[in-house]
C-alpha positions as CSV (number, residue, x, y, z in Angstrom):
1,M,0.0,0.0,0.0
2,Q,1.0,3.6,-0.4
3,P,1.2,4.7,3.3
4,V,1.6,8.5,3.3
5,W,-0.6,11.0,1.6
6,R,-0.8,14.8,1.8
7,A,-4.3,16.0,1.2
8,P,-5.2,19.5,0.0
9,A,-5.1,21.8,3.0
10,L,-8.4,22.8,4.6
11,P,-8.8,26.4,5.9
12,L,-6.8,26.3,9.2
13,D,-8.3,29.6,10.5
14,V,-11.8,28.1,10.5
15,L,-10.6,24.8,12.0
16,R,-8.6,26.5,14.7
17,Q,-11.6,28.5,15.8
18,A,-13.7,25.4,16.0
19,G,-11.2,23.0,17.6
20,T,-8.4,22.6,20.1
21,A,-4.7,22.5,19.1
22,T,-2.8,19.6,20.6
23,H,1.0,18.8,20.5
24,C,1.5,15.0,20.7
25,P,4.7,13.2,21.4
26,R,5.7,10.1,19.3
27,D,3.8,6.8,20.0
28,M,0.8,8.6,21.5
29,I,-2.6,7.1,21.0
30,I,-4.9,9.8,19.7
31,F,-8.0,7.5,19.8
32,A,-8.5,3.8,20.2
33,Q,-10.5,1.3,18.2
34,A,-14.0,0.7,19.7
35,T,-14.0,4.0,21.7
36,A,-16.5,6.8,21.2
37,A,-16.4,8.5,17.8
38,D,-17.1,12.0,19.1
39,S,-14.7,14.2,17.2
40,V,-12.6,14.6,14.1
41,Y,-9.0,15.6,13.7
42,Y,-6.8,17.6,11.3
43,L,-3.1,16.9,11.2
44,E,-1.1,20.1,10.9
45,E,2.4,18.5,11.2
46,G,3.8,15.1,11.8
47,L,2.9,11.5,10.9
48,V,-0.1,9.5,12.1
49,K,-0.6,5.7,11.8
50,I,-4.1,4.3,11.4
51,D,-4.4,0.6,12.2
52,V,-7.1,-2.0,13.0
53,A,-7.1,-5.1,15.2
54,S,-8.9,-8.3,14.5
55,P,-10.8,-10.2,17.3
56,Q,-7.8,-12.6,17.3
57,G,-5.4,-9.7,18.1
58,K,-3.8,-9.4,14.7
59,R,-3.0,-5.8,13.7
60,A,-2.7,-4.2,10.3
61,V,-1.8,-0.7,9.3
62,I,-4.4,0.7,6.9
63,G,-2.8,4.1,6.4
64,L,-0.1,6.6,7.3
65,L,-1.1,10.2,7.1
66,G,1.2,13.2,6.7
67,A,0.6,16.9,7.2
68,D,-2.7,18.5,6.0
69,S,-4.7,15.3,6.6
70,F,-8.2,15.0,8.0
71,F,-9.0,11.8,9.9
72,G,-11.5,10.4,12.4
73,E,-14.3,11.2,9.9
74,D,-16.2,8.1,11.0
75,A,-17.6,10.4,13.6
76,L,-19.6,12.1,10.8
77,A,-20.9,8.8,9.4
78,G,-23.2,8.0,12.3
79,Q,-20.9,5.4,13.8
80,P,-20.9,5.6,17.6
81,L,-17.5,3.8,17.9
82,R,-14.2,4.1,16.2
83,H,-13.4,1.4,13.7
84,A,-9.6,1.9,14.0
85,T,-6.8,3.2,16.2
86,A,-4.9,6.4,15.4
87,S,-1.5,7.0,16.9
88,T,1.5,9.2,16.3
89,L,4.7,7.8,14.8
90,I,6.6,11.1,15.3
91,A,6.0,14.2,17.3
92,S,2.9,15.8,15.8
93,R,0.6,18.8,16.0
94,L,-3.1,18.4,15.4
95,L,-6.5,20.0,15.8
96,R,-9.3,18.2,17.6
97,V,-12.7,19.4,16.4
98,P,-15.9,18.1,18.2
99,K,-18.4,16.4,16.0
100,A,-21.0,19.1,16.6
101,A,-18.6,21.9,15.5
102,I,-17.7,20.1,12.3
103,E,-21.4,19.6,11.6
104,G,-21.9,23.3,12.1
105,L,-19.1,24.2,9.7
106,L,-20.7,22.0,7.0
107,H,-23.5,24.7,6.7
108,D,-20.8,26.9,5.1
109,P,-20.9,25.9,1.4
110,V,-17.2,26.8,0.8
111,F,-16.0,24.7,3.7
112,A,-18.3,21.8,2.8
113,Q,-17.1,21.8,-0.8
114,Q,-13.4,21.7,0.4
115,L,-14.1,18.9,2.8
116,I,-16.0,16.8,0.2
117,V,-13.0,17.2,-2.3
118,H,-10.6,16.3,0.5
119,L,-12.5,13.1,1.4
120,A,-13.1,12.1,-2.2
121,Q,-9.4,12.4,-3.1
122,R,-8.5,10.4,0.0
123,S,-11.0,7.7,-1.0
124,S,-9.5,7.6,-4.4
125,R,-6.0,7.2,-2.8
126,A,-7.3,4.4,-0.7
127,E,-8.4,2.5,-3.9
128,E,-4.9,3.0,-5.3
129,N,-3.5,1.5,-2.1
130,L,-5.7,-1.5,-2.4
131,I,-4.6,-2.1,-6.0
132,D,-1.0,-1.8,-4.9
133,L,-1.6,-4.4,-2.2
134,L,-3.3,-6.8,-4.5
135,F,-1.1,-6.6,-7.6
136,N,2.4,-5.5,-6.6
137,S,5.0,-7.8,-5.2
138,T,6.1,-7.4,-1.6
139,E,9.5,-6.0,-2.8
140,K,7.8,-3.3,-4.8
141,R,5.4,-2.4,-2.0
142,L,8.3,-2.0,0.4
143,A,10.3,0.1,-2.1
144,R,7.3,2.4,-2.6
145,A,6.7,2.7,1.1
146,L,10.4,3.6,1.8
147,L,10.5,6.2,-1.0
148,L,7.4,7.9,0.3
149,L,8.6,7.9,3.9
150,A,11.9,9.3,2.8
151,N,10.1,12.3,1.4
152,L,9.0,13.2,5.0
153,D,12.5,12.6,6.5
154,S,14.4,15.6,7.8
155,E,17.0,16.4,10.5
156,A,14.3,17.7,12.8
157,Q,11.9,14.7,12.1
158,P,14.0,11.6,11.2
159,V,10.9,9.6,10.1
160,L,12.8,6.6,8.7
161,S,14.7,6.1,12.0
162,L,11.4,6.0,13.9
163,V,9.5,3.6,11.7
164,N,10.7,0.1,12.7
165,Q,10.6,-3.1,10.6
166,Q,7.5,-4.3,12.4
167,T,5.6,-1.2,11.4
168,L,6.9,-1.5,7.8
169,A,5.7,-5.2,7.8
170,E,2.2,-4.0,8.8
171,I,2.2,-1.3,6.1
172,V,3.4,-3.6,3.4
173,G,1.3,-6.6,4.5
174,T,4.0,-9.1,5.2
175,T,6.3,-10.4,8.0
176,R,9.2,-8.7,9.7
177,P,11.7,-11.4,8.4
178,R,10.6,-10.6,4.8
179,I,11.2,-6.9,5.4
180,N,14.6,-7.6,6.8
181,H,15.4,-9.8,3.8
182,F,14.4,-7.1,1.2
183,I,16.2,-4.3,3.1
184,G,19.3,-6.4,3.0
185,K,18.8,-7.0,-0.7
186,F,18.3,-3.2,-1.3
187,R,21.5,-2.5,0.7
188,K,23.5,-4.9,-1.5
189,R,22.3,-3.2,-4.6
190,G,23.2,0.2,-3.2
191,F,19.6,1.4,-3.0
192,V,19.7,2.0,0.8
193,S,22.3,2.5,3.5
194,T,21.9,1.0,7.0
195,Q,24.9,2.3,8.8
196,G,23.3,4.1,11.7
197,Q,20.0,5.7,10.5
198,L,18.4,4.0,7.5
199,R,18.8,6.1,4.4
200,V,17.0,5.7,1.2
201,H,18.6,6.6,-2.2
202,S,16.6,7.8,-5.2
203,S,17.9,4.8,-7.1
204,L,15.5,2.6,-5.2
205,A,12.9,3.8,-7.7
206,Q,14.4,1.3,-10.1
207,V,12.7,-1.5,-8.2
208,M,9.3,-0.1,-9.3
209,L,10.3,-0.5,-13.0
210,E,11.5,-4.1,-12.8
211,D,9.3,-7.0,-14.0
């Protein structure tokens, strides 16, 4: 799947007036699966993981959201409980907007149109992620995930050093040993460096072109 997506920005001034700004450390649970769906969130800065758990305890990452992403919208769909868990992978800044406040903002046709476009594009992106999962090999899915995460990396927010192999396995839909195997293969081909912090080179894109 393609884990990170930057949506078109919604009007922050409107959201800030309606919501509460929160600074979250890494590995903080924003909301948990099966808890009350009473608010929505807008990610101003950082990286948020959305994952689900089966009754048997198995977990799967269904999305990684970068800055300018709206999430927790199940609160607007009439669902009383969350269908997934949202947590931070790096230090993040977000806005929490109560459900009633968002419903009030929807009476503004400009805001409503922007939100509809935002959610429609995210839905389209989710379809692309599913196609990637169904038709691309594990190796290509991992290469794609690493390239996208590398775009978020910086000295201030070293994303790749904070996303471990288990999280990558959940994103790609495979096991941790398979992730380790392919990262070793990428290293031998010069596509990544693993001395200290994991570094991804642009040449990794070659994997996406191979049959």
